[in-house]
N, C-alpha and C positions, 0 to 999 in steps of 0.2 A: 583554507580551501574547503568548500562544501563537499560532503560525502554523499548527500542525498538531495534529490530535486523533486519538489512538489510543483506540478505543472499548473494546476488550477485551484482556485480558492475553495471549491466544493470537494476536492479530492480527499478521500480518507486513506489513500495509499500514496507512496512516493517511490521513486526509482533510485536504487543504489548506483553511484557512479564509480564504484570500486568494489572489489571483494571486501566484505566486512565480516567480522567475527563476533560471536556471542559475547555479551557483556561489554562490548565496545560502546562508547558514547560517540554518536555521529552527529554531524551538523546538517540540519535540514534547511534548505533555502526555499522559501516560497517565491515562485516565479512572479506572482501577481504584484508583490510589493517589495521584493528583494529582502524581506525580513528573514532572520535566521533564528533557529533555536536548536537545542540538543535533544536527542532521544537515545535512550539506552536500548541496545538490541538484545533480544531474547535468544535468537538463533543466528548461526552463520547465514549470511545472505550473499549469494553470488552477484558479481557485476551484472547490471542491467535487470536484476530481479526486483520485485516489489516488497515493501514492508508496510505494515499497518502504522498509521500515524496516531490512531486512537483505537480504543477497544471497539470491536465489531462483533455484534451478536450473531449467533447462528440464524441464517435466513435473511440477514440484512444485506443490503446492496453494497457492492464494491464499486467505488467511483474513482476513475482515472481520467485525466484530461477533461474533467467536468462531465464525463459520460459514464453511464452504467456499463461495466464490463463483466460483471458476474454477481454471484450471490454466495455468501459464506456458507459452507457446509458444516461448520462448527464454530464455536466461539474463537475469536482471534484477539489476542492482546496487543496493545500498542508495543511496537518494537519487534513484532513477530514477522517471520517470513510469510508472504502471501503468494501462494502458487497453487498448482493443480491439486495438491493434497488437502487444501482447505477452502477451495473456491470452485464452483461450477460456472461455466460460461452461460450467459443469457443471450449471447449474440447469435444470430442466424438460427434460432430455434423456433420452429413453428408451433411448438407445444406451449410456449410461454409468451405472454404479452406483458413485458415489463416496462413501466413508466416511472 
């Protein structure tokens, strides 16, 4: 069974389909072609929360569902929990024009 779902081929984050614990190896399923691969988790990640699929540098965009959903406020490593502690939203902000 897959533990993590990557919704779009451009995504650099995926969603946990169960509570997951640090140092666990989880199975990522790419929705675009149903291929699967493993990734080792750095943090505990709650059900329905995001994890980084690759390293994301501070200031880089966070992509989910093929869309920009935020910007990293710090460096994020592959397998790390992605949430409000390391991402700022770019949605519905009049002060930013992100493309």
